[in-house]
C-alpha positions in Angstrom: -7.0 52.0 0.2 -10.3 50.2 1.5 -12.0 52.3 4.3 -12.1 51.0 7.8 -15.4 49.2 8.6 -17.3 50.0 11.5 -16.1 47.1 13.3 -12.6 48.1 12.5 -13.3 51.9 13.9 -14.7 50.4 17.4 -11.8 48.0 17.7 -9.3 50.7 17.2 -11.6 52.8 19.8 -10.9 50.6 22.2 -7.4 49.1 22.0 -6.7 53.0 22.5 -9.0 54.4 24.5 -9.2 51.5 27.2 -7.2 49.3 28.9 -9.3 46.4 28.2 -8.3 42.8 27.1 -10.3 42.4 24.1 -11.1 38.8 22.4 -11.9 39.9 18.6 -13.5 37.1 16.2 -12.7 37.3 13.2 -14.4 35.3 10.5 -13.1 34.0 7.6 -11.1 36.7 5.6 -12.0 39.3 7.4 -9.2 41.5 7.6 -7.8 40.3 10.9 -4.4 41.0 10.4 -4.7 43.9 8.9 -6.5 45.3 12.2 -3.6 44.1 14.4 -1.4 46.3 12.2 -3.6 48.8 12.9 -4.8 48.0 16.7 -0.4 47.8 17.2 -0.1 51.4 15.9 -2.8 52.8 18.1 -2.3 51.2 21.4 -0.5 53.1 24.3 0.7 49.5 26.0 4.5 49.3 24.2 6.8 46.9 23.7 4.1 44.1 22.2 4.5 40.8 21.9 2.7 39.6 18.7 2.5 35.7 18.8 1.6 33.8 15.7 1.7 29.9 15.1 3.8 29.3 11.7 7.3 31.1 10.4 5.3 32.2 7.1 2.9 34.4 9.5 5.9 35.5 11.3 7.7 36.8 8.4 5.3 38.1 6.7 4.0 40.1 10.4 8.1 41.0 10.7 7.9 42.9 7.8 4.4 45.1 8.5 4.5 45.7 12.2 6.0 48.5 13.8 9.7 48.1 15.5 8.1 48.2 18.8 6.5 44.6 18.1 8.4 41.8 19.1 6.9 39.1 16.5 7.4 35.1 17.6 5.9 31.7 17.1 4.5 29.6 20.0 7.3 27.6 19.3 10.5 30.2 19.3 9.1 32.2 22.0 9.0 29.0 24.0 12.3 27.9 22.4 14.2 31.2 23.9 12.4 30.6 27.2 12.9 27.1 27.9 17.6 27.6 26.7 17.2 30.4 29.0 15.6 28.5 32.0 18.1 25.1 31.4 20.5 27.1 31.0 21.8 25.1 27.7 22.4 25.3 24.2 19.7 24.2 22.8 19.3 21.1 19.9 17.0 20.9 18.1 15.9 17.1 17.1 12.8 17.2 15.2 13.0 12.4 15.3 13.6 12.9 18.7 10.8 10.6 20.7 11.3 7.9 17.8 14.8 8.3 17.8 14.1 7.4 22.0 11.7 4.7 20.8 13.7 2.8 18.7 16.5 2.6 21.1 14.2 1.1 23.2 13.1 -1.4 21.1 16.8 -2.0 20.2 17.3 -2.6 23.9 15.1 -5.4 24.5 15.1 -8.7 24.1 14.4 -9.9 20.6 11.1 -11.1 21.5 9.7 -8.9 22.7 11.0 -6.6 20.1 7.9 -7.4 17.2 5.0 -6.4 19.3 6.8 -3.3 19.8 7.5 -2.1 16.2 3.6 -2.8 15.4 3.2 -0.1 18.1 5.4 2.6 16.5 3.3 4.8 15.3 1.0 4.3 18.3 3.6 5.6 20.6 4.7 8.0 19.3 1.3 9.7 18.0 0.5 9.8 21.7 3.8 11.4 22.8 2.7 14.2 21.2 -0.7 14.6 21.7 -0.1 14.1 25.6 3.0 17.3 24.8 0.2 18.8 23.6 -2.5 18.8 26.2 0.3 19.0 29.2 0.6 15.0 30.3 3.4 14.2 32.7 3.6 10.8 33.2 2.9 10.1 37.1 5.1 9.7 39.8 8.2 11.6 37.9 9.4 14.8 37.8 6.8 16.7 41.1 7.7 20.0 40.3 6.1 20.2 36.7 2.9 21.7 36.0 0.5 19.0 34.9 -2.5 20.0 32.8 -3.9 16.5 32.5 -3.8 13.5 34.7 -3.4 9.7 32.9 -6.9 8.6 33.1 -7.7 12.3 31.1 -5.0 11.8 28.8 -5.4 8.6 27.7 -10.0 8.9 26.9 -8.0 11.7 24.6 -6.5 9.2 22.5 -8.1 8.3 19.2 -8.0 4.4 21.2 -7.6 3.4 24.4 -3.5 2.5 25.5 -3.5 -1.0 26.6 -0.6 -1.6 29.0 2.5 -1.9 26.3 1.6 1.1 24.7 0.9 2.8 28.0 4.5 1.6 29.1 6.1 2.9 26.2 4.1 6.6 26.2 5.5 7.3 29.6 9.1 5.6 29.3 9.3 7.3 26.1 8.3 10.7 27.6 10.2 10.4 30.7 13.5 10.3 29.1 12.5 13.3 26.4 12.3 15.0 29.5 15.3 14.4 30.8 16.7 15.3 26.9 15.3 17.9 27.3 16.4 18.9 30.8 20.2 18.1 28.7 19.7 20.6 25.6 17.5 17.9 23.2 14.7 18.9 22.0 11.7 18.9 19.5 9.1 21.0 18.5 6.4 19.9 20.3 9.1 20.6 23.6 9.3 24.2 22.4 6.5 24.3 24.4 5.3 21.7 26.0 8.7 22.4 28.4 8.6 25.8 29.3 5.1 25.7 30.0 5.1 22.6 32.2 8.5 23.0 33.7 9.5 26.8 33.6 11.9 29.0 32.6 12.7 32.9 31.7 9.3 34.5 30.6 9.6 38.2 29.2 7.2 40.4 30.3 5.6 42.5 27.7 2.7 45.3 28.0 0.5 43.8 25.5 0.5 40.4 24.0 -1.2 39.7 21.3 -1.9 36.5 19.7 -3.1 35.3 16.7 -5.5 31.8 15.5 -6.9 31.6 19.9 -9.2 28.8 18.6 -6.0 26.5 17.6 -4.2 27.1 21.0 -3.9 23.8 22.8 -3.4 23.5 26.6 0.5 23.8 26.7 -0.1 27.3 24.5 -3.0 28.3 27.4 -0.4 27.7 30.1 1.9 29.5 28.1 -0.1 32.9 27.6 -0.9 32.0 31.4 3.0 33.3 32.6 3.4 35.4 29.5 0.0 37.9 29.4 0.3 39.8 32.7 -1.0 43.4 31.7 -2.8 43.4 29.1 -4.0 40.5 26.0 -5.9 41.1 22.8 -6.7 38.3 20.9 -8.0 37.2 17.7 -9.9 33.7 16.5 -13.0 32.4 14.8 -14.7 29.1 16.6 -15.6 28.5 13.2 -12.6 27.2 12.3 -11.8 25.0 15.7 -11.0 22.1 13.8 -7.8 20.8 15.9 -9.1 18.8 18.3 -8.4 15.6 17.2 -4.6 17.4 17.8 -4.9 18.8 21.1 -7.2 22.2 20.3 -8.8 22.9 22.9 -12.1 22.4 22.4 -14.0 26.3 24.2 -10.4 27.6 24.1 -11.9 31.2 23.2 -14.4 31.6 25.7 -12.3 30.1 28.1 -10.4 32.6 27.4 -12.6 35.3 28.0 -13.9 34.5 31.2 -10.3 34.0 32.7 -8.4 37.1 30.9 -12.4 39.4 31.4 -12.0 40.1 28.1 -14.6 42.3 25.9 -15.7 40.5 22.9 -15.8 42.8 19.3 -16.8 41.2 15.9 -14.7 41.2 12.7 -17.4 40.2 10.3 -17.4 41.3 6.7 -15.0 39.1 4.1 -12.8 40.5 2.2 -11.7 37.2 0.8 -14.9 35.2 -0.1 -17.3 37.2 -2.3 -21.2 36.6 -1.4 -21.6 33.0 -2.9 -18.9 32.0 -0.8 -20.3 33.6 2.4 -24.3 32.9 1.8 -23.0 28.7 0.9 -22.2 28.9 5.3 -24.2 31.4 6.1 -26.2 28.1 7.7 -24.1 27.3 10.2 -22.4 31.0 10.7 -25.0 33.5 10.4 -23.3 37.0 11.1 -20.9 36.2 8.0 -21.1 39.2 5.8 -19.3 40.0 2.3 -17.2 43.1 1.5 -18.4 42.1 -2.2 -20.8 41.0 -4.3 -19.9 37.5 -6.8 -18.6 34.5 -6.5 -19.8 31.5 -8.2 -20.5 28.7 -5.9 -21.9 24.9 -7.8 -22.6 21.1 -6.7 -21.8 19.3 -9.6 -22.7 16.1 -11.2 -20.5 15.3 -13.3 -16.8 16.7 -14.1 -14.1 15.7 -16.4 -10.7 15.2 -15.6 -9.6 17.8 -18.2 -11.8 20.5 -17.7 -10.2 21.1 -14.6 -7.8 24.1 -14.3 -4.0 23.3 -13.7 -4.6 25.8 -11.1 -6.7 24.7 -9.0 -7.1 22.9 -5.7 -8.6 20.4 -4.9 -9.8 19.8 -0.5 -11.2 17.0 1.1 -11.8 16.0 4.5 -9.8 12.1 3.9 -6.7 11.7 2.4 -7.5 8.8 0.6 -9.9 10.2 -1.8 -7.2 12.8 -2.0 -4.7 9.9 -3.3 -6.7 8.7 -5.3 -7.5 12.0 -7.9 -4.1 12.3 -7.6 -2.9 8.9 -9.2 -5.8 9.6 -11.6 -4.4 13.1 -12.6 -0.8 12.2 -13.1 -2.2 9.0 -15.3 -4.2 12.4 -17.3 -1.6 14.1 -17.6 -1.8 16.6 -15.0 1.2 17.3 -13.2 0.1 17.3 -9.1 1.4 17.9 -5.7 0.2 16.3 -2.6 0.1 17.9 1.2 1.6 14.9 2.4 4.3 15.7 5.0 3.1 14.2 7.4 1.1 11.4 6.6 3.2 10.4 3.9 6.6 8.5 6.4 4.0 7.0 8.6 1.6 5.5 5.6 5.1 4.0 4.5 6.4 3.1 7.8 3.4 1.4 8.4 3.6 -0.5 4.5 7.4 -1.6 5.4 5.9 -4.1 8.1 2.9 -5.8 6.7 4.5 -8.4 5.3 7.9 -9.3 3.3 8.6 -6.2 0.1 7.8 -9.5 -2.6 4.4 -10.3 -1.0 1.5 -10.4 -4.0 -0.7 -7.9 -4.4 -3.8 -9.9 -3.3 -1.6 -11.0 -0.2 -0.4 -7.0 0.4 -4.5 -6.4 0.4 -5.3 -9.2 3.1 -2.3 -7.5 5.2 -4.1 -4.0 5.3 -7.1 -5.3 6.0 -6.0 -7.6 8.8 -4.5 -4.2 10.2 -7.5 -1.9 9.8 -9.3 -4.6 11.8 -7.2 -4.7 14.8 -7.1 -0.8 15.2 -10.6 -0.7 14.4 -10.9 -3.2 17.5 -9.2 -1.1 19.2 -12.0 2.7 18.5 -9.0 4.2 16.2 -10.8 7.2 14.6 -8.1 7.3 12.1 -7.3 3.6 10.7 -10.2 3.4 8.0 -8.4 6.4 5.9 -4.9 4.9 6.5 -6.0 1.5 5.7 -8.1 3.1 2.2 -5.0 5.0 1.6 -2.8 2.3 1.7 -5.3 0.2 -0.7 -4.7 3.1 -3.5 -1.1 2.2 -3.3 -1.6 -1.6 -3.7 -4.0 -1.4 -6.2 -1.2 0.4 -8.7 1.2 -1.7 -7.8 1.8 -6.1 -8.3 3.6 -6.2 -5.2 4.0 -4.2 -1.6 7.4 -2.5 -3.0 6.1 -1.2 -6.1 3.1 0.3 -4.1 6.1 1.3 -1.6 7.6 3.1 -4.3 4.3 4.3 -5.9 3.4 6.2 -2.7 7.3 7.6 -2.8 7.2 8.7 -6.0 3.2 10.1 -5.8 4.2 12.4 -2.5 7.6 13.8 -4.1 5.4 15.4 -6.8 5.9 19.2 -6.8 3.2 19.7 -9.6 0.7 22.7 -10.4 -2.6 21.1 -8.9 -3.0 21.1 -5.9 -4.4 18.1 -3.4 -4.8 19.1 0.7 -7.0 18.1 3.7 -9.3 20.7 5.4 -7.3 20.3 7.9 -3.8 21.4 6.2 -5.7 24.1 4.2 -6.5 26.3 7.1 -4.7 29.5 6.6 -4.5 29.6 2.4 -6.8 30.7 0.0 -7.3 29.9 -4.5 -9.2 30.9 -6.9 -10.6 27.8 -7.5 -11.7 25.2 -4.8 -13.1 22.2 -5.7 -14.6 20.5 -2.4 -14.0 16.6 -3.2 -16.4 14.1 -1.7 -18.4 16.7 1.1 -20.5 13.4 1.8 -17.3 12.4 4.1 -18.1 15.0 6.4 -20.5 14.1 9.5 -22.6 15.8 11.2 -20.1 17.0 14.8 -19.7 20.3 15.3 -15.3 19.6 14.2 -16.7 19.0 10.8 -19.0 21.0 10.1 -16.3 24.0 11.2 -14.3 22.1 8.7 -17.0 22.3 5.8 -17.1 25.7 6.5 -13.0 26.0 6.2 -13.2 24.2 2.9 -15.7 26.5 1.5 -14.0 29.5 2.8 -10.7 28.8 0.9 -12.2 29.8 -2.2 -11.8 33.5 -3.2 -14.5 33.5 -6.4 -14.9 29.8 -7.7 -16.7 26.6 -5.3 -17.1 23.5 -6.7 -18.5 20.2 -4.9 -17.5 17.2 -6.5 -17.7 12.9 -5.9 -15.4 11.4 -6.8 -17.4 8.2 -8.5 -18.7 11.7 -10.6 -15.3 12.4 -12.2 -14.4 11.3 -15.2 -11.4 10.4 -16.5 
């Protein structure tokens, strides 16, 4: 059993001997979960509420925390709060917003349906972001706790919505809120509704909060209602990579100020050996390694047969991963692409781009036209989505074949994992290939993403460009 570090001992002392609110700055692989378990055992404040982000972490924590600690994801807690608040047995429909919008389109005049279908995914994505940021349509639900104005919400979107998209967003949100009062909710509503519309909140002497850097405004609003006594948060500012889906840019700093938290550090990584740590210290100077070793290499060439069957390939963008996945399959490897969200979206867009029987060249032209229209609206994701569609278009002779290839690829359950940096957060592997690192720009979000990708490795990290892989 490893001996506590001086940093861990200081955190335990503060947890036990004071009533101070704490913010633990925990860098990658520094034992934050183990440290929180130790804190939970020494604090006088009980019972404890421990908030985590996903079911996997919740299930793991439930087996390790004391019986006096209630482990909840933000979603599961919000679900309970809203169920009690609205007095209904809730029905969870993950496709709720899509069902609402589809019905709106079907109820519209046929002459208007085409353009409405064209902006379908723009509206759905914007509704999800609205619920993360705490936007409520103006002039509706005056008792709601609005967190952002319509102007502020519109400026946060990847492309500013025109009047049609704006009206559809408000219409879907308004209907969605009414459905929530009637008991039908989606995953976003589990936080959105209790945070903005109220509910019956439990009270705990101590609230522990994991992954604080990932909290969006509605998460913060929930915490404002929950944390009435003591709060201890843990997070890593350098792993703040989800601003594109609503995570607050300075959420940890704002929380430190709001709750008068004392900041403490966990800087010694038990996951990443010294070579990995040294690779990212230019961005995270406090980062230190508990063990020596590891291997980091920038490759100038790589043969596909030399890729370990248990390796993980991580990239900033989706398109290079999809291209590599097809090449790996052709080379006799088994692959799994993490695309539970992008897969259906891509396939849905492709279905709208001309008849299924259209040739490859016509389909590629349709993709280019779609991309141009999105870029004209200053979309920040259109280029990657278009390149993803081109990957499928170029392996099929027609649009229908391209869609079939896409469905086949996203259904694969092989051994070599291909995953974006954003989806890789919170995971770790022995061997990691960082594909096309040149796609990262100099923004703080991309520098944070580079740190996240690099620190997924427990041993070997390779950087390689797609063009340098020999298939």
